[in-house]
N, C-alpha and C positions, 0 to 999 in steps of 0.2 A: 584605643591607642595602640594596642598590641597588633591589631590588624594592619595598620599603616607600616609598622616596623617590619612585619613579615613581608609585605609587598616590596619594601625598599631592599630588603635582604635578597629576595628572589630576583629582582631586577639587577642587582649588583652581581649576583652569581651568573646570571645569563650573560651579562656584559663580559665578565672575566672568562667565561667559557668561550665566547665568541672571539675574544682577544687571543686566547691560547690557540684556537683553531686557525685563525688568520696568521698568527706567527709561525705555526707549523707549516702551513701552506707556503708562506713566503720563503721559509728555510728550504723546503724541498725544491721550490722553483729555482732558488739561487744555486743550490748544489747541482741541480740538473743542468742549468745554463752554464755553469763554470766548466763542466766537462766539455760542452760543445764549443765554447769559446777557446778552451785550451787546445782542442784538436785543430780548430781553424788557425789559431796563432802559430802552432807548430808547422802546419802546412805552409802558411805564408812565410814564415822565417826560412824554411827550407828553400822555397822558391826565390826569396830575396838573395840568399847567399849563393845560389846557383847562377843568378844573373849578374851580380856585381863582382868585379875583380877584387882581389885583395887590396886593401888600402895601403898606401905607402907610409902612413903615419905622419908625424909632424915634420914639416920641412919649411925652411925659410924661403919664401918666394920674394920677389922684388917689392911687392906692396907691403909685406910684413917688415922687410928691412927699412923701408921708408917710414913706416909707422914708428919703429923703434928709434930711428934717427930723430924724428920730430919730438918724441918723448924726452930724449936726452937734451934737446935744445932748450 
């Protein structure tokens, strides 16, 4: 009976070790990928702001005025 318990404990330890290694590898991959994505995002944001003119902000166009008028009715 003791032999079965030892085998169960060893299997459990191997599973937990594997789980810890896989978690560490996933963390390293996520951290590495975050740096790459961050660089791409910054470059894309800089390109987007260079191409687009500054926004005028909120303004009431004719279709917005018509929408407000319908809501009041």
